[in-house]
Phi, psi and omega in degrees: 000151184286159177113154179301319183244037178283153181283162176232129178248142174227160179198163181179196179224161174219159179221139180254097182284137178084003178291123184293146174305140177091353179264005178126182180297134184271353179191173177176200183260153174233130178229136179231147179220133174231132177228101176303131179257348181183188182299321185239004183234130179229135168272136177218156175208144176234146175222127172251120180287171176101163176246085182206190179294342180262352188283089182218155162248132184228095172277150181187182180238138174244126180242121178282130181248167179296164177062043175058038180238163179214161178231122175251136177226130183204184179220118179272128184244117181286143180290349183258011180122177189282342186296342184240030175277153183202139171280138172229149175228126182233128174245133180218160176242127176265144179257000000 
């Protein structure tokens, strides 16, 4: 969408080849949303449908840091209930 701080939507599909029956959904949808909040801060969320090891919605914040690095902080919420939720912190360097 147009504008300096316009949102960006992405989508697609995934398939888990060789997943044994009874271990969960073998495929599903992927949806992503990014909303810049300022020059260096972005709200983002990803959702993988299905009840398997990939089935999560993960909202978070991405912060651009000096020297080509960034910090992502978010919380993954499992599609299968509260027992597999987790906080994550990720630091990375981009080239």
